[in-house]
C-alpha positions in Angstrom: -84.1 -9.0 -56.3 -84.1 -12.8 -56.0 -80.9 -14.6 -57.0 -81.0 -15.8 -60.6 -79.8 -19.3 -61.3 -79.2 -20.8 -64.7 -79.4 -24.7 -65.0 -77.8 -26.3 -68.1 -78.5 -30.0 -68.4 -79.7 -32.2 -71.2 -81.6 -34.4 -68.8 -85.2 -33.0 -68.6 -85.9 -34.8 -65.4 -82.9 -33.1 -63.8 -83.8 -29.6 -65.1 -87.5 -30.0 -64.1 -86.5 -31.2 -60.6 -84.1 -28.3 -60.1 -86.4 -25.7 -61.6 -89.2 -26.6 -59.1 -86.9 -27.1 -56.1 -84.9 -23.9 -56.6 -88.0 -21.9 -57.3 -89.5 -23.2 -54.1 -86.4 -22.0 -52.2 -87.1 -18.5 -53.6 -84.7 -18.4 -56.5 -85.4 -17.2 -60.0 -84.6 -20.1 -62.3 -83.9 -20.4 -66.0 -82.9 -23.7 -67.8 -81.1 -24.7 -71.0 -81.1 -28.2 -72.5 -77.6 -28.3 -74.0 -74.3 -26.4 -74.0 -75.1 -24.1 -76.9 -78.4 -23.0 -75.4 -76.5 -22.5 -72.1 -73.9 -20.2 -73.8 -76.7 -18.2 -75.5 -78.5 -17.8 -72.1 -75.3 -16.6 -70.5 -75.0 -13.9 -73.2 -78.6 -12.7 -72.7 -78.8 -12.9 -68.9 -76.5 -12.3 -66.0 -77.1 -15.2 -63.6 -75.9 -15.2 -60.0 -75.1 -18.9 -60.3 -74.6 -21.5 -63.1 -75.4 -25.2 -62.5 -73.7 -27.0 -65.4 -73.9 -30.6 -66.4 -70.7 -32.1 -67.9 -71.9 -34.7 -70.4 -74.0 -32.9 -73.0 -74.3 -33.2 -76.8 -72.8 -30.5 -79.2 -71.0 -28.6 -76.5 -70.2 -30.3 -73.2 -69.9 -28.7 -69.8 -66.1 -28.5 -69.9 -66.3 -26.3 -73.0 -69.1 -24.2 -71.6 -67.2 -23.6 -68.4 -64.0 -22.7 -70.3 -65.8 -20.2 -72.6 -67.6 -18.6 -69.7 -64.3 -18.0 -67.9 -62.6 -16.9 -71.1 -65.3 -14.3 -71.6 -64.4 -12.8 -68.2 -67.4 -13.9 -66.2 -66.8 -14.6 -62.5 -70.3 -16.3 -62.0 -70.0 -19.2 -59.5 -70.2 -22.5 -61.4 -71.4 -25.8 -59.8 -70.7 -28.7 -62.2 -72.7 -31.9 -62.2 -71.3 -35.2 -63.5 -72.0 -38.9 -63.5 -68.3 -39.6 -63.2 -66.9 -40.0 -59.7 -63.3 -39.6 -60.9 -60.7 -37.4 -59.2 -59.2 -36.4 -62.5 -62.6 -35.0 -63.7 -62.9 -33.1 -60.5 -59.4 -31.6 -60.9 -60.1 -30.8 -64.5 -63.3 -29.0 -63.6 -61.7 -26.9 -60.9 -58.7 -26.1 -63.2 -60.8 -24.7 -65.9 -62.7 -22.4 -63.5 -65.5 -24.4 -61.8 -66.2 -23.5 -58.2 -67.7 -26.7 -57.0 -68.4 -30.2 -58.2 -71.3 -32.6 -57.4 -71.6 -36.3 -58.6 -74.9 -37.7 -59.9 -77.0 -39.1 -58.4 -77.0 -36.4 -55.8 -79.1 -35.6 -52.7 -81.2 -32.6 -53.4 -80.5 -31.3 -49.8 -76.8 -31.3 -50.6 -77.2 -29.5 -53.9 -79.3 -26.8 -52.2 -76.6 -26.4 -49.4 -73.9 -26.0 -52.0 -76.0 -23.4 -53.9 -76.4 -21.4 -50.7 -72.7 -21.7 -49.9 -71.7 -20.5 -53.4 -74.1 -17.6 -53.3 -72.9 -16.6 -49.8 -69.3 -16.7 -51.1 -70.3 -14.3 -53.9 -72.1 -12.0 -51.5 -69.1 -12.0 -49.2 -66.8 -11.0 -52.1 -69.2 -8.2 -53.1 -69.4 -7.1 -49.5 -65.6 -6.9 -49.3 -65.5 -4.8 -52.5 -68.4 -2.5 -51.7 -68.9 -2.8 -48.0 -72.6 -3.2 -48.6 -75.0 -6.2 -48.4 -78.0 -6.4 -50.6 -81.1 -8.6 -50.3 -83.9 -7.9 -52.8 -84.7 -4.2 -52.4 -82.9 -3.9 -49.0 -79.4 -2.5 -48.7 -77.2 -2.5 -45.6 -74.3 -0.1 -45.6 -71.6 -1.3 -43.3 -69.7 1.9 -43.2 -72.5 4.3 -42.3 -74.4 1.5 -40.4 -77.6 2.5 -42.2 -80.2 0.6 -44.1 -82.0 1.7 -47.3 -85.1 0.2 -48.9 -86.2 1.4 -52.3 -84.1 4.6 -51.7 -85.8 5.2 -48.3 -83.3 5.6 -45.5 -84.0 3.6 -42.4 -82.5 4.7 -39.1 -81.4 1.8 -36.9 -80.1 1.6 -33.4 -76.9 -0.3 -32.8 -78.6 -3.5 -31.8 -81.1 -3.3 -34.7 -78.3 -2.9 -37.1 -76.4 -5.9 -35.7 -79.5 -8.0 -35.9 -80.3 -7.0 -39.4 -76.7 -7.6 -40.4 -76.9 -11.1 -39.0 -80.0 -11.9 -41.1 -78.6 -10.4 -44.3 -75.4 -12.4 -43.9 -77.6 -15.6 -43.8 -80.4 -15.1 -46.3 -83.0 -17.9 -46.5 -81.3 -19.7 -43.6 -83.4 -20.3 -40.6 -81.7 -18.9 -37.5 -82.7 -20.4 -34.2 -83.7 -18.1 -31.3 -80.7 -19.3 -29.2 -78.2 -18.8 -32.0 -79.4 -15.2 -32.5 -79.3 -14.4 -28.8 -75.8 -15.8 -28.5 -74.5 -13.8 -31.5 -76.2 -10.5 -30.7 -76.5 -10.4 -26.9 -74.0 -12.9 -25.8 -74.4 -16.3 -24.1 -74.5 -14.7 -20.6 -77.3 -12.2 -21.3 -79.6 -12.0 -18.3 -82.0 -9.2 -19.3 -85.6 -9.4 -20.5 -86.5 -12.8 -22.0 -88.6 -11.3 -24.8 -85.9 -8.9 -26.0 -85.5 -10.7 -29.3 -89.2 -10.5 -30.1 -89.2 -6.8 -29.3 -86.3 -6.1 -31.6 -87.8 -8.2 -34.4 -91.0 -6.2 -34.1 -89.1 -2.9 -34.3 -87.1 -4.1 -37.3 -90.3 -5.2 -39.1 -92.0 -1.9 -38.4 -89.0 0.1 -39.8 -88.3 -2.1 -42.9 -92.0 -2.5 -43.8 -92.9 1.2 -43.4 -94.5 2.4 -46.6 -96.3 -0.9 -47.3 -93.3 -3.0 -48.3 -93.6 -6.7 -48.0 -92.2 -8.5 -44.9 -88.7 -10.0 -45.2 -88.1 -11.2 -41.7 -90.3 -14.3 -41.3 -91.2 -16.3 -38.2 -90.5 -20.0 -38.2 -92.8 -21.4 -35.6 -91.0 -23.3 -32.8 -87.6 -22.6 -34.2 -86.6 -18.9 -34.9 -86.5 -16.5 -37.8 -85.4 -16.3 -41.4 -84.8 -13.5 -43.9 -86.9 -14.6 -46.9 -89.3 -12.7 -49.1 -92.6 -14.7 -49.3 -93.8 -15.4 -52.9 
């Protein structure tokens, strides 16, 4: 399943921008225009990440963040504010926010922080369950097996290591050189097309049964784990 992100901001330009941009990156996005709507949305959904504006009418972002944490939710929270004040940053972190971004912000930086927070959540789940999940693909780190829609996939040692690398970096483009270095080592002197061969084998195994492709080619650069819309 795609990560679900809830954006709570009373600025319609901001919510519209983030809805389009995050959806383009492959996320499922919901929006709320004030704190009360945001709290209601938290009750009816279980987002993987909450992007929360501070200054909003009725219920501000501080209150929303506090209530979310008091309710026991551990959802990563990225707070947005127009105030570049160290006291506000400390306040946000003290009440349970995970990160803080000052408006106006660069979209590229916000997307990078979103990826980092989601990776951190995935890492915590991996520590707890020793499994990594991306959409309908599960990688079991104990048995070194992959499962897709309850179908077991047998992997060689190198295939497992390669898939593990991709699933640790979802939606992140990995260059061919970086993959070769991490999986085969910088001093590898074997066949030059070994990566392409292993990518082809992984695709064949993970797509068997008519499932959509998850390992995409980025021409001239490398590969990325990303389900095409």
